[in-house]
N, CA and C of each residue as an Amber inpcrd file, in Angstrom:
protein
   777
  52.1040000  36.3460000  38.4330000  53.0950000  36.2370000  37.4070000
  52.6300000  35.4010000  36.2920000  52.6060000  35.8930000  35.0720000
  52.1990000  35.1400000  33.8140000  53.3730000  34.9020000  32.9610000
  53.5590000  33.5960000  32.6390000  54.6330000  33.1580000  31.7990000
  54.0090000  32.4480000  30.5610000  54.4990000  32.7600000  29.3550000
  54.0770000  32.1560000  28.1480000  55.2560000  31.4370000  27.4800000
  54.9880000  30.2340000  26.9510000  55.9540000  29.5070000  26.2190000
  55.4580000  29.0850000  24.8930000  56.2420000  29.2780000  23.7640000
  55.8640000  29.0220000  22.4430000  57.0560000  28.5710000  21.5840000
  56.9880000  27.4050000  21.0420000  57.9310000  27.0060000  19.9390000
  57.3510000  27.7800000  18.7080000  57.9420000  28.8140000  18.2380000
  57.4910000  29.6380000  17.2220000  57.7110000  29.2350000  15.8370000
  58.5800000  28.1850000  15.6810000  58.8910000  27.5890000  14.3500000
  59.3020000  28.7390000  13.3190000  60.2230000  29.5220000  13.9080000
  60.6800000  30.6720000  13.0520000  60.0680000  32.0140000  13.5820000
  60.8640000  32.7640000  14.2750000  60.4750000  34.0720000  14.7410000
  59.9220000  35.0140000  13.7770000  60.5460000  35.0590000  12.5870000
  60.0010000  35.9030000  11.5100000  58.7220000  35.4510000  10.9550000
  58.5900000  34.1110000  10.8440000  57.2800000  33.5500000  10.3800000
  56.1850000  33.8490000  11.4120000  56.4300000  33.6300000  12.6970000
  55.4610000  33.8320000  13.7450000  55.0300000  35.3560000  13.7740000
  56.0650000  36.2280000  13.5370000  55.8310000  37.6900000  13.5330000
  54.8560000  38.0280000  12.4420000  55.0670000  37.4810000  11.2170000
  54.2190000  37.6830000  10.0960000  52.7290000  37.2360000  10.3780000
  52.5660000  36.1930000  11.2230000  51.3200000  35.6170000  11.5560000
  50.6730000  36.3430000  12.7140000  51.2080000  37.4530000  13.2600000
  50.6610000  38.2840000  14.3820000  51.1480000  38.0660000  15.7110000
  52.2500000  37.3500000  15.9560000  52.6830000  37.0400000  17.3680000
  52.8310000  38.3610000  18.0490000  53.5740000  39.3100000  17.6040000
  53.8060000  40.4750000  18.3680000  52.7330000  41.5400000  18.2960000
  51.7090000  41.3110000  17.5530000  50.4820000  41.9700000  17.7780000
  49.5800000  41.4200000  18.8900000  49.7750000  40.0690000  19.0510000
  49.0560000  39.3650000  20.0410000  49.6540000  39.5700000  21.4710000
  50.7950000  39.5510000  21.5570000  51.5730000  39.6840000  22.7970000
  51.0750000  40.8280000  23.7370000  50.9680000  42.0050000  23.3040000
  50.6590000  43.1140000  24.2450000  49.3180000  42.9050000  24.9380000
  48.4610000  42.1570000  24.3440000  47.1850000  41.8180000  24.9620000
  47.0420000  40.7740000  26.0050000  48.2960000  40.0980000  26.1520000
  48.2890000  38.9770000  27.0110000  48.5830000  39.2060000  28.5670000
  48.9580000  40.4630000  28.8000000  49.3160000  40.7830000  30.2520000
  50.3300000  39.8580000  30.7250000  51.2900000  39.5110000  29.8950000
  52.3820000  38.4860000  30.3910000  53.5310000  39.3290000  30.9430000
  54.1920000  38.6840000  31.8690000  55.4330000  39.0300000  32.4770000
  56.6690000  38.4330000  31.6720000  56.5150000  37.2820000  31.2040000
  57.7090000  36.7210000  30.4150000  57.1470000  35.8700000  29.2240000
  57.7940000  35.9870000  28.1820000  57.4790000  35.1260000  27.0280000
  58.8690000  34.4210000  26.6740000  58.6850000  33.0610000  26.5950000
  59.8820000  32.2550000  26.1510000  59.5050000  31.5090000  24.8290000
  60.4560000  31.8350000  23.9210000  60.4140000  31.2220000  22.5410000
  61.3200000  30.2540000  22.3110000  60.9820000  29.1980000  21.4850000
  61.9100000  28.2000000  21.1040000  61.8600000  28.1170000  19.5550000
  62.9480000  27.5130000  18.9630000  63.0100000  27.4680000  17.5020000
  62.9170000  28.7060000  16.7860000  63.6460000  29.6450000  17.1530000
  63.5470000  31.0280000  16.5780000  64.0610000  30.9440000  15.1590000
  65.0150000  30.1530000  14.9170000  65.4690000  29.9820000  13.4150000
  66.0700000  31.2690000  12.9320000  66.7480000  32.1670000  13.6570000
  67.2280000  33.3810000  13.1550000  68.4070000  33.8450000  13.9400000
  69.3840000  34.3970000  13.3230000  70.4610000  35.0140000  13.9020000
  70.0610000  36.5190000  14.3180000  70.3480000  36.9270000  15.6020000
  69.9770000  38.1520000  15.9320000  70.5070000  39.2220000  14.9920000
  71.6560000  39.0780000  14.4120000  72.1650000  40.0590000  13.4820000
  71.2710000  40.2790000  12.2900000  70.5880000  39.0710000  11.8990000
  69.8050000  39.2000000  10.7220000  68.4230000  39.9600000  10.9030000
  68.1470000  40.1060000  12.2420000  66.8110000  40.8230000  12.4820000
  67.0010000  42.3620000  12.4210000  68.3480000  42.7300000  12.3170000
  68.6000000  44.1810000  12.2070000  68.1100000  45.0780000  13.2940000
  67.9320000  44.5230000  14.5510000  67.3130000  45.3470000  15.5830000
  66.0320000  45.8780000  15.2400000  65.2790000  45.2180000  14.3120000
  63.9210000  45.6850000  13.9370000  63.0110000  45.7770000  15.1260000
  62.3410000  46.9270000  15.3430000  61.4990000  47.2010000  16.4770000
  60.3650000  46.1150000  16.6710000  60.0000000  45.5610000  15.5490000
  59.0370000  44.3840000  15.6310000  59.4690000  43.3590000  16.4520000
  60.7180000  42.9480000  16.4430000  61.2560000  41.8120000  17.2500000
  61.7880000  42.2990000  18.6240000  61.9400000  43.5810000  18.8010000
  62.4650000  44.0960000  20.0580000  61.5310000  45.2610000  20.6360000
  60.2790000  44.9320000  20.8930000  59.2970000  45.9630000  21.1900000
  59.6900000  46.6460000  22.5290000  59.1540000  47.8860000  22.6130000
  59.3270000  48.7200000  23.7200000  58.7250000  48.0890000  25.0010000
  59.4450000  48.1350000  26.0460000  58.8480000  47.6340000  27.3490000
  59.2380000  46.2520000  27.5770000  60.0240000  45.6410000  26.7520000
  60.5140000  44.2730000  26.9080000  61.9020000  44.1960000  26.8600000
  62.4530000  43.3390000  27.7840000  63.9490000  43.0860000  27.8260000
  64.0870000  41.7880000  27.1040000  64.6850000  41.8480000  25.8980000
  64.7070000  40.6700000  24.9880000  66.2260000  40.1890000  24.7730000
  66.3720000  38.9380000  24.9050000  67.7190000  38.2990000  24.6450000
  67.5160000  37.0880000  23.7910000  68.4530000  36.7640000  22.9810000
  68.3350000  35.4640000  22.1240000  69.6760000  34.7300000  22.2620000
  69.5380000  33.4370000  22.1610000  70.6370000  32.4820000  22.0010000
  70.4550000  31.7870000  20.7630000  71.2250000  32.1730000  19.7250000
  71.1860000  31.6560000  18.4060000  71.9960000  30.3240000  18.2900000
  71.5030000  29.4750000  17.1800000  72.3740000  28.3380000  16.8670000
  73.4240000  28.9450000  15.8970000  74.5080000  28.0910000  15.9860000
  75.5940000  28.4510000  15.0770000  75.1220000  28.3000000  13.6410000
  74.3180000  27.2640000  13.4160000  73.8240000  27.0160000  12.0680000
  72.6680000  27.9890000  11.6810000  72.6490000  28.7020000  10.5500000
  71.7030000  29.5980000  10.3300000  70.3700000  28.9150000  10.0450000
  69.2550000  29.5510000  10.4180000  68.0040000  28.9790000  10.1800000
  67.5840000  27.7550000  10.9360000  68.2010000  27.5240000  12.0240000
  68.1290000  26.2890000  12.9840000  68.0220000  26.6670000  14.3750000
  67.0500000  25.9620000  15.0860000  66.9340000  26.0350000  16.4740000
  66.9120000  27.3770000  17.0360000  67.5440000  27.7250000  18.2480000
  67.5510000  29.0010000  18.7980000  66.5050000  29.2290000  19.7340000
  66.8060000  30.0480000  20.8340000  65.7580000  30.3180000  21.7750000
  65.7880000  31.8720000  22.1570000  64.7780000  32.3060000  22.7620000
  64.6910000  33.7230000  23.1380000  63.8270000  33.8260000  24.4330000
  64.0630000  34.9440000  25.1670000  63.2630000  35.2500000  26.2870000
  62.9240000  36.8020000  26.1400000  61.6390000  37.1270000  26.3980000
  61.1370000  38.5070000  26.4890000  60.5860000  38.6950000  27.9200000
  61.0340000  39.7490000  28.6240000  60.5690000  39.9650000  30.0490000
  60.2640000  41.4060000  30.2230000  59.2210000  41.7270000  30.9530000
  58.8080000  43.0350000  31.3130000  59.7950000  43.6980000  32.3020000
  60.4410000  42.9480000  33.0970000  61.4230000  43.5100000  34.0440000
  62.8470000  42.9850000  33.5980000  63.7890000  43.7950000  33.8240000
  65.2060000  43.5190000  33.5020000  65.7030000  42.5160000  34.3780000
  66.2000000  41.3950000  33.8720000  66.7660000  40.3430000  34.6600000
  68.0240000  40.7350000  35.4650000  68.1670000  40.1750000  36.4300000
  69.4550000  40.2990000  37.3440000  70.7440000  39.7080000  36.5600000
  70.4420000  38.6500000  35.8820000  71.5420000  37.9510000  35.2570000
  70.9050000  37.1500000  34.0020000  71.7320000  37.0300000  32.9760000
  71.3000000  36.1670000  31.8360000  72.4480000  35.1040000  31.5630000
  72.0290000  33.9430000  31.4910000  72.9840000  32.7770000  31.3120000
  72.4460000  31.9900000  30.0350000  73.4350000  31.8030000  29.1080000
  73.0250000  31.2150000  27.7790000  73.8990000  29.9460000  27.4860000
  74.5830000  29.3120000  28.4000000  75.3720000  28.2860000  28.0700000
  75.1270000  27.2180000  29.0810000  75.0700000  25.8990000  28.7720000
  74.7790000  24.7780000  29.6150000  76.1330000  24.0390000  29.9150000
  77.2470000  24.3800000  29.1260000  78.5040000  23.8160000  29.4550000
  78.6750000  22.5810000  28.6330000  78.0080000  22.4900000  27.4230000
  78.1310000  21.2520000  26.5470000  78.2150000  21.9550000  25.1410000
  79.3530000  21.7410000  24.4590000  79.5540000  22.4240000  23.1180000
  78.5260000  22.0810000  22.0860000  78.1740000  20.6950000  22.1620000
  77.2070000  20.2240000  21.1570000  75.9060000  21.0430000  21.3280000
  75.3420000  21.1740000  22.4230000  74.0590000  21.7230000  22.6470000
  74.1380000  23.1930000  22.7930000  75.1790000  23.7990000  23.2920000
  75.2050000  25.1850000  23.3210000  75.4840000  25.8350000  21.8480000
  76.0880000  24.9480000  21.0240000  76.1840000  25.4260000  19.6320000
  74.9180000  25.3690000  18.8880000  73.9830000  24.6800000  19.3940000
  72.6680000  24.5540000  18.7530000  71.6670000  25.6360000  19.3050000
  72.0290000  26.4490000  20.2870000  71.1680000  27.4560000  20.8400000
  69.9260000  26.7710000  21.4930000  70.1270000  26.0200000  22.5740000
  69.0310000  25.3210000  23.1590000  68.5950000  25.7950000  24.4700000
  69.3260000  26.7500000  25.1370000  69.0130000  27.1680000  26.4640000
  69.3790000  28.5780000  26.6800000  68.4430000  29.2570000  27.3870000
  68.5550000  30.6780000  27.8120000  67.8860000  30.7920000  29.0800000
  68.5690000  31.3820000  30.0380000  68.0050000  31.6440000  31.3610000
  68.0710000  33.0500000  31.9070000  67.0350000  33.5500000  32.4240000
  66.8790000  34.8300000  33.0640000  66.8130000  34.6240000  34.5280000
  67.4640000  35.4220000  35.3070000  67.3840000  35.2930000  36.8060000
  66.8040000  36.5840000  37.4230000  65.7830000  36.3830000  38.1430000
  65.1070000  37.5470000  38.8210000  65.2200000  37.1330000  40.4720000
  66.2120000  37.6830000  41.1790000  66.2910000  37.2470000  42.4480000
  66.5700000  35.8260000  42.5990000  65.7240000  35.0020000  43.3800000
  65.9800000  33.6380000  43.5100000  65.1000000  32.9310000  42.4500000
  64.5430000  33.4380000  41.4710000  63.7070000  32.7900000  40.4760000
  64.4370000  32.7770000  39.2040000  64.5650000  31.6000000  38.5890000
  65.0940000  31.4320000  37.2050000  63.8510000  30.9770000  36.3150000
  63.9060000  31.7760000  35.1460000  63.0650000  31.3250000  34.0300000
  63.8310000  31.0020000  32.8560000  63.7100000  29.8110000  32.3430000
  64.4820000  29.1720000  31.2370000  63.6550000  28.9160000  30.1440000
  64.1260000  29.2650000  28.8470000  63.5740000  28.8340000  27.5740000
  64.5110000  27.7190000  27.0740000  63.8280000  26.5640000  26.9080000
  64.6040000  25.3340000  26.5810000  63.9640000  24.6920000  25.3380000
  64.8760000  24.1700000  24.4570000  64.4030000  23.5050000  23.2920000
  65.2870000  22.2330000  23.1330000  64.5710000  21.1790000  23.5480000
  65.3030000  19.7770000  23.4760000  65.3720000  19.3450000  22.0750000
  66.3630000  18.5550000  21.6730000  66.6200000  18.0690000  20.3110000
  65.3630000  17.1330000  19.9180000  64.9900000  17.1220000  18.6960000
  64.0380000  16.1700000  18.1460000  64.8350000  15.0040000  17.6010000
  64.3070000  13.8110000  17.6790000  64.8340000  12.6760000  17.0580000
  64.2090000  12.2310000  15.8480000  63.1400000  12.9860000  15.3550000
  62.2680000  12.5050000  14.3010000  62.8810000  12.4330000  12.9320000
  64.0610000  13.1770000  12.7350000  64.7290000  13.1380000  11.4770000
  65.5340000  11.9390000  11.1940000  65.8260000  11.0170000  12.1910000
  66.4450000   9.7810000  11.8920000  67.4210000   9.4180000  13.0890000
  68.1500000   8.3010000  12.9020000  68.8630000   7.7560000  14.0700000
  69.9870000   8.7810000  14.5670000  70.6110000   9.4700000  13.6540000
  71.6660000  10.4450000  14.0570000  71.0800000  11.5200000  14.9530000
  69.9120000  12.0090000  14.6830000  69.2980000  12.9950000  15.4810000
  68.7050000  12.4230000  16.7310000  68.1840000  11.1930000  16.7230000
  67.7430000  10.5100000  17.8470000  69.0200000  10.2970000  18.8660000
  70.1710000   9.9870000  18.3220000  71.3180000   9.8010000  19.2090000
  71.6300000  11.1070000  19.7690000  71.5990000  12.2120000  19.1380000
  71.8570000  13.4420000  19.8520000  70.8490000  13.7510000  20.8780000
  69.6270000  13.4810000  20.6390000  68.6510000  13.7320000  21.6380000
  68.8810000  12.7780000  22.8140000  69.3270000  11.5820000  22.6730000
  69.5730000  10.7370000  23.7800000  70.8000000  11.2020000  24.4790000
  71.7020000  11.8070000  23.8820000  72.9390000  12.3720000  24.5630000
  72.5450000  13.5880000  25.3780000  71.6290000  14.3890000  24.8320000
  71.1580000  15.5370000  25.5700000  70.3340000  14.9370000  26.8470000
  69.5690000  13.9000000  26.7450000  68.8310000  13.5280000  27.9060000
  69.8290000  13.0370000  28.9550000  70.8520000  12.3170000  28.5770000
  71.7580000  11.8180000  29.5170000  72.5810000  13.0380000  30.1560000
  73.0350000  14.0110000  29.4410000  73.7290000  15.1860000  29.9360000
  72.7670000  16.0040000  30.8260000  71.5220000  16.1870000  30.4290000
  70.6600000  17.1970000  31.1610000  70.0620000  16.6990000  32.4550000
  69.9960000  15.3200000  32.7720000  69.3840000  14.8670000  33.9710000
  70.2040000  15.3240000  35.1820000  71.5240000  15.2330000  35.1450000
  72.2710000  15.7600000  36.2200000  72.2780000  17.2880000  36.4540000
  72.0750000  17.9110000  35.3050000  71.8450000  19.3530000  35.3590000
  70.5140000  19.7000000  36.0790000  69.5260000  18.9470000  35.7910000
  68.1870000  19.1160000  36.4810000  68.3350000  18.8610000  38.0270000
  69.1130000  17.7620000  38.3470000  69.3210000  17.5760000  39.7730000
  70.1000000  18.6660000  40.4800000  71.0130000  19.1370000  39.8280000
  71.8190000  20.3050000  40.3000000  70.8990000  21.5280000  40.6020000
  70.0610000  21.9030000  39.5280000  69.1500000  23.0530000  39.7510000
  68.2150000  22.7160000  40.8100000  67.6080000  21.4990000  40.8440000
  66.5770000  21.3070000  41.8530000  67.1290000  21.3440000  43.3500000
  68.4990000  21.0770000  43.5480000  69.1120000  21.1530000  44.7700000
  69.6760000  22.4450000  45.1130000  69.6360000  23.4130000  44.2830000
  70.2230000  24.6820000  44.4170000  69.5810000  25.7100000  45.3970000
  68.3560000  25.4250000  45.6390000  67.6780000  26.3820000  46.5140000
  66.8350000  27.4860000  45.7330000  67.2010000  27.5530000  44.3790000
  66.4460000  28.4900000  43.5490000  65.1880000  27.9660000  43.0870000
  64.2450000  28.7770000  42.7390000  62.9920000  28.3570000  42.0470000
  63.1600000  28.4770000  40.5890000  62.6790000  27.5030000  39.8770000
  62.8740000  27.3600000  38.4210000  61.5900000  27.1600000  37.7310000
  61.3630000  27.8660000  36.5750000  60.3230000  27.6530000  35.6270000
  61.0230000  27.3030000  34.2590000  61.0470000  26.0490000  33.8470000
  61.7220000  25.6430000  32.6000000  60.6470000  25.4900000  31.6120000
  60.5380000  26.4440000  30.7960000  59.6160000  26.5900000  29.7020000
  60.2240000  25.9590000  28.3820000  59.3080000  25.2510000  27.6340000
  59.9060000  24.9490000  26.3640000  59.2970000  23.7250000  25.6510000
  59.8400000  23.4730000  24.5320000  59.4850000  22.2410000  23.6510000
  60.3640000  21.1330000  24.1350000  59.9120000  20.2360000  24.8540000
  60.6920000  19.0900000  25.4530000  60.7060000  17.8900000  24.3900000
  59.8660000  17.9670000  23.3610000  59.8490000  17.0280000  22.3230000
  59.6640000  15.6270000  22.8560000  58.8390000  15.5010000  24.0030000
  58.5090000  14.0570000  24.4880000  57.1130000  14.2610000  24.9850000
  56.2370000  13.4120000  24.6360000  54.8140000  13.2670000  25.1370000
  54.9810000  12.1890000  26.2500000  54.5230000  12.5370000  27.4920000
  54.7600000  11.7630000  28.6780000  53.8110000  10.5180000  28.7150000
  52.6030000  10.8210000  28.5940000  51.5970000   9.6950000  29.0360000
  50.7020000   9.5340000  27.7910000  49.9360000   8.4230000  27.7580000
  48.9870000   8.1380000  26.7140000  48.0680000   9.2750000  26.3820000
  47.6640000  10.0860000  27.4210000  46.6690000  11.1020000  27.2330000
  47.3490000  12.3260000  26.6110000  48.6360000  12.3130000  26.4440000
  49.3680000  13.5210000  25.9050000  49.4790000  13.5240000  24.3280000
  48.9290000  12.4910000  23.7540000  48.8860000  12.5420000  22.2920000
  47.7250000  11.7670000  21.7820000  47.1330000  12.1060000  20.6350000
  45.9520000  11.5300000  20.2760000  46.1090000  10.0760000  19.7300000
  47.1390000   9.8170000  19.0010000  47.3610000   8.4580000  18.4530000
  48.5650000   7.7160000  19.1720000  48.3900000   7.4920000  20.4720000
  49.5060000   6.9680000  21.3080000  49.8180000   5.6220000  20.8130000
  48.8690000   4.6880000  20.4440000  49.1530000   3.3240000  20.0710000
  50.0730000   3.3170000  18.8650000  49.8280000   3.9230000  17.9980000
  50.6860000   3.8850000  16.6530000  51.9520000   4.6890000  16.6510000
  52.2460000   5.3660000  17.8230000  53.3940000   6.1980000  18.0760000
  54.3610000   5.6370000  19.0120000  54.2220000   4.3950000  19.5220000
  55.0970000   3.9060000  20.5090000  56.5230000   3.5860000  20.0650000
  56.6660000   3.5580000  18.7040000  58.0520000   3.2910000  18.1890000
  58.5890000   4.6150000  17.5500000  57.9270000   5.6760000  17.7370000
  58.3660000   6.9460000  17.1060000  58.9590000   7.8710000  18.1710000
  60.0700000   8.5000000  17.6020000  60.6650000   9.5040000  18.4960000
  59.6900000  10.5120000  19.0850000  59.7880000  10.8700000  20.3280000
  58.8280000  11.6970000  21.0930000  57.8620000  10.8860000  21.9530000
  57.7910000   9.5940000  21.6430000  56.9900000   8.7800000  22.6150000
  57.6280000   7.3610000  22.7700000  58.9200000   7.3800000  22.5770000
  59.7330000   6.1350000  22.8160000  59.7560000   5.7590000  24.2810000
  59.6590000   4.5250000  24.5850000  59.6250000   4.0560000  26.0930000
  60.7210000   4.6900000  26.9010000  62.0080000   4.7890000  26.3380000
  63.0760000   5.2280000  27.1170000  62.9170000   6.8690000  27.4090000
  62.2870000   7.4670000  26.3850000  62.0950000   8.8900000  26.6400000
  61.0080000   9.1660000  27.6510000  60.0360000   8.4150000  27.6120000
  58.9810000   8.5340000  28.6710000  59.3910000   8.1610000  29.9740000
  60.2670000   7.1290000  30.1330000  60.9140000   6.7190000  31.3270000
  61.7450000   7.9170000  31.8750000  62.4340000   8.5680000  31.0110000
  63.3010000   9.6240000  31.4270000  62.4110000  10.6550000  32.0850000
  61.2910000  11.0230000  31.5010000  60.3960000  12.0280000  32.1310000
  59.7340000  11.4580000  33.4420000  59.5760000  10.1790000  33.5430000
  59.0850000   9.4960000  34.8100000  60.2730000   9.9250000  35.9410000
  61.4370000   9.8300000  35.5960000  62.5180000  10.1750000  36.5260000
  62.3890000  11.7040000  36.8840000  62.3880000  12.5720000  35.9060000
  62.2700000  13.9760000  36.0660000  61.1110000  14.4550000  36.9880000
  59.9810000  13.7590000  36.7550000  58.8530000  14.0950000  37.5650000
  58.6070000  13.2160000  38.7800000  59.5980000  12.2840000  38.9780000
  59.4730000  11.3750000  40.1080000  60.0920000  12.0880000  41.3760000
  60.2690000  11.2970000  42.4320000  60.7520000  11.8440000  43.7130000
  62.1190000  12.3480000  43.5960000  62.4440000  13.4670000  44.4170000
  63.6400000  13.9110000  44.6140000  64.5150000  12.8540000  45.4320000
  65.8990000  12.8140000  45.3170000  66.6940000  13.7730000  44.6750000
  66.8650000  13.4640000  43.0950000  66.4360000  12.4230000  42.6360000
  66.6200000  12.1080000  41.2030000  65.7050000  13.1060000  40.3000000
  64.4960000  13.3510000  40.8220000  63.5940000  14.1300000  40.1840000
  63.1570000  15.2650000  40.9990000  61.8360000  15.3230000  41.3460000
  61.2580000  16.3740000  42.1320000  60.7180000  17.5620000  41.3360000
  60.6910000  17.4470000  40.0130000  60.0930000  18.4540000  39.2190000
  58.6960000  18.3910000  39.0290000  57.8650000  19.4260000  38.7680000
  56.4420000  19.4150000  38.6920000  56.0530000  19.7880000  37.3300000
  55.2340000  19.1490000  36.6190000  54.6230000  19.5050000  35.3820000
  53.5080000  20.4940000  35.7470000  53.6910000  21.7640000  35.5000000
  52.7520000  22.7920000  36.0100000  51.2860000  22.5890000  35.3830000
  51.1910000  22.3100000  34.1700000  49.9420000  22.1460000  33.5400000
  49.2730000  20.9370000  34.0950000  49.8530000  19.8570000  34.2380000
  49.2970000  18.6440000  34.7280000  48.9200000  18.8280000  36.2410000
  49.5120000  19.6370000  36.9750000  49.1950000  19.8310000  38.4350000
  47.8900000  20.4660000  38.5390000  47.4360000  21.1200000  37.4440000
  46.0310000  21.8120000  37.4260000  45.1160000  20.9790000  36.6520000
  45.4730000  20.2260000  35.6760000  44.6180000  19.4770000  34.7470000
  45.0870000  18.1500000  34.6640000  44.9510000  17.3080000  35.5330000
  45.5830000  16.0520000  35.6530000  45.1080000  15.0480000  34.5350000
  43.9040000  15.2790000  34.0910000  43.2900000  14.2560000  33.0490000
  42.8870000  14.8860000  31.7910000  43.2250000  16.1000000  31.5150000
  42.7430000  16.7270000  30.2700000  43.5830000  16.1110000  29.1000000
  42.8330000  15.8700000  28.0980000  43.4300000  15.3160000  26.9150000
  43.4830000  16.3210000  25.7410000  42.3980000  16.2920000  24.8340000
  42.6280000  17.1480000  23.6570000  42.8350000  18.5490000  23.8420000
  42.3610000  19.1970000  24.9370000  42.6120000  20.6020000  25.1580000
  44.0650000  20.8930000  25.5610000  44.7110000  19.8430000  25.9740000
  46.1380000  20.0130000  26.3300000  47.1480000  19.9530000  25.2870000
  46.8610000  19.5290000  24.1150000  47.7810000  19.4480000  23.0190000
  48.4380000  20.6990000  22.6620000  49.7710000  20.7390000  22.3570000
  50.4280000  21.9590000  21.9690000  51.1410000  21.9520000  20.5960000
  51.1030000  20.7660000  20.0160000  51.6820000  20.6620000  18.6760000
  50.9000000  19.7190000  17.7580000  50.8570000  20.1250000  16.4500000
  50.1530000  19.3960000  15.5830000  51.0430000  19.2780000  14.2880000
  51.0720000  18.0960000  13.7490000  51.9260000  17.8990000  12.4630000
  51.2200000  18.6830000  11.3390000  52.0490000  19.2150000  10.5070000
  51.4990000  19.8540000   9.2070000  50.9870000  18.8440000   8.1420000
  51.2740000  17.5960000   8.4630000  50.7900000  16.5590000   7.5350000
  49.2970000  16.3860000   7.6750000  48.6050000  15.9130000   6.6020000
  47.1980000  15.6280000   6.6570000  46.3820000  16.7600000   7.1680000
  45.4400000  16.3220000   8.0320000  44.4510000  17.3070000   8.7290000
  44.6860000  17.2330000  10.2110000  45.9230000  17.2000000  10.6610000
  46.0710000  17.0060000  12.0730000  45.5200000  18.1290000  12.8660000
  45.6340000  19.3610000  12.3780000  45.0960000  20.4980000  13.1000000
  43.5710000  20.5220000  13.1580000  43.0580000  20.3350000  11.9320000
  41.5540000  20.3120000  11.7660000  40.9260000  19.2310000  12.6260000
  41.6200000  18.1670000  12.7960000  41.0680000  16.9510000  13.5050000
  41.5860000  16.8620000  14.8700000  42.3520000  17.8430000  15.3320000
  42.9080000  17.8390000  16.6910000  43.7500000  16.6040000  16.9680000
  44.5640000  16.1760000  15.9520000  45.4640000  14.9690000  16.1700000
  46.7450000  15.5650000  16.6720000  46.8500000  15.8720000  17.9280000
  47.8870000  16.5820000  18.4530000  48.7590000  15.8760000  19.5370000
  49.8850000  16.5090000  19.9970000  50.7620000  16.0800000  20.9880000
  50.8950000  17.1950000  22.0520000  51.0500000  16.6890000  23.2480000
  51.4880000  17.6410000  24.3450000  53.0050000  17.5080000  24.6030000
  53.8100000  18.3490000  23.9380000  55.1980000  18.2520000  24.1380000
  55.8690000  19.5640000  24.7150000  54.9830000  20.5610000  24.8850000
  55.5200000  21.8160000  25.4440000  55.1150000  21.8290000  26.9070000
  56.0330000  22.2580000  27.7980000  55.7710000  22.2080000  29.1420000
  56.2390000  23.4140000  29.8370000  55.7600000  23.6980000  31.1520000
  56.4910000  24.3800000  32.2330000  56.8690000  23.3570000  33.2170000
  58.2030000  23.1480000  33.4340000  58.5930000  22.2490000  34.4810000
  59.0100000  23.1340000  35.6290000  58.4960000  22.9250000  36.8500000
  58.7350000  23.9360000  37.9430000  59.2230000  23.2550000  39.1320000
  59.8380000  23.8970000  40.0130000  60.1400000  23.5430000  41.3590000
  59.0470000  23.5610000  42.2660000  58.9710000  22.8430000  43.2780000
  57.7600000  22.7370000  44.1110000  57.3470000  24.0370000  44.8490000
  58.2970000  24.9020000  45.0280000  57.8710000  26.0880000  45.7630000
  57.1070000  27.1070000  44.9400000  56.9300000  26.9440000  43.7070000
  56.1130000  27.7740000  42.7990000  54.6580000  27.1370000  42.7730000
  53.6220000  28.0510000  42.7700000  52.3710000  27.5400000  42.7220000
  51.5730000  28.1260000  41.6310000  51.2870000  27.2150000  40.5390000
  50.4770000  27.5900000  39.4140000  49.0910000  27.7000000  39.7090000
  48.4350000  28.7640000  39.2310000  47.0510000  29.0590000  39.5530000
  46.0810000  28.8110000  38.3660000  46.5600000  28.9380000  37.1310000
  45.7460000  28.8100000  35.9590000  46.6890000  28.4250000  34.7600000
  46.1240000  27.7360000  33.8920000  46.9270000  27.2130000  32.6730000
  46.0000000  27.1070000  31.4900000  46.4780000  27.5100000  30.3660000
  45.6810000  27.4720000  29.0970000  46.5200000  27.3950000  27.8020000
  46.1290000  26.6830000  26.8930000  46.7040000  26.4890000  25.6050000
  45.7730000  27.3860000  24.6870000  46.5600000  28.4000000  23.9910000
  45.8640000  29.3170000  23.1550000  45.8370000  28.8640000  21.7860000
  44.5240000  28.7180000  21.3100000  44.3460000  28.2190000  19.8720000
  43.5120000  29.0390000  18.9150000  43.1390000  30.1630000  19.3660000
  42.2480000  31.0120000  18.5520000  42.8810000  31.5670000  17.3700000
  44.2550000  31.7350000  17.4060000  45.0880000  32.0360000  16.3760000
  46.2360000  31.0770000  16.2110000  46.7900000  30.9900000  15.0260000
  48.0040000  30.1820000  14.8150000  49.1770000  30.8940000  14.4200000
  50.2380000  30.9360000  15.2590000  51.5460000  31.5680000  14.9360000
  52.4410000  30.5890000  14.4930000  52.2020000  29.3010000  14.6220000
  53.2310000  28.1580000  14.5390000  52.5030000  26.8530000  14.3220000
  53.3050000  25.8130000  14.2320000  52.5500000  24.4900000  14.3170000
  52.4170000  24.0130000  15.7330000  52.9940000  24.8690000  16.7530000
  52.7330000  24.7730000  18.1710000  51.8180000  25.8340000  18.5930000
  51.2610000  25.6960000  19.8460000  50.3260000  26.7300000  20.3890000
  50.9970000  27.2480000  21.5990000  50.7840000  28.5130000  21.7860000
  51.2580000  29.0880000  23.2470000  50.6910000  28.5020000  24.4280000
  51.5320000  28.1750000  25.4570000  51.0260000  27.7040000  26.6810000
  51.2880000  28.7770000  27.7700000  50.2480000  29.1920000  28.2770000
  50.2740000  30.2000000  29.3210000  49.9850000  29.6570000  30.6730000
  50.8280000  30.0330000  31.7150000  50.5370000  29.6420000  33.0980000
  50.7570000  30.8140000  33.9040000  49.7130000  31.0070000  34.8000000
  49.7690000  31.9890000  35.8400000  50.3450000  31.4480000  37.1970000
  51.0930000  32.1940000  37.8790000  51.6820000  31.6270000  39.0790000
  51.3260000  32.6940000  40.2990000  51.1870000  32.1710000  41.3800000
  50.9420000  33.0120000  42.6030000  52.2370000  33.8790000  42.7100000
  52.0450000  35.1410000  43.0160000  53.1630000  36.1260000  43.2410000
  53.9260000  35.7710000  44.4620000
């Protein structure tokens, strides 16, 4: 089973840059997108965005041109869920889940706090709300792959300039401590960072986002903020960040799992 996650920074922009030409060559079972920045109605059921052979669903933000998530799957899901039960975050289109038997695949887009204190406060509210939800899912007996842009770099090796970013959103001590809990022992945590389970010490090759400022991409001044968080019953076999083409300021994260 191959699952790809990508913050596409606008599905229409990523399509113009070749995302849907690239996808058929990936032998993927599921593609999770974040920050689609589009209302489904605005896509006019264009075949480019709804290719044959894929079961596509989107959860749009109420605000046009903002946030939004999508999932494309080769197999029709048994169920589709697109609400977390929180009006603030459901209205921003941050969660979409496909269920296949006892497996759930989620496309998740955590808030960013980089725009200022108000957005950081929203992000902190999300973290407080979401941790009990993660505990609930972990204890449910289902297997989960939570793909997405978590907007937090966990460890020093997860971003190039960690020393100068310790007071910046995405690498704040309390955000990193929150991920410590998520990735710590059950019942509070119990989740596994699929990429790190295969590549525990990889630095530059693991980055998934680069600022558009300066020469961040050219100099590989990146951050690893895109993850597959999984339950322990799933077994990742291979993981890679695709950088040969650029569809976004993020790069696709592909992970293969044992069937």
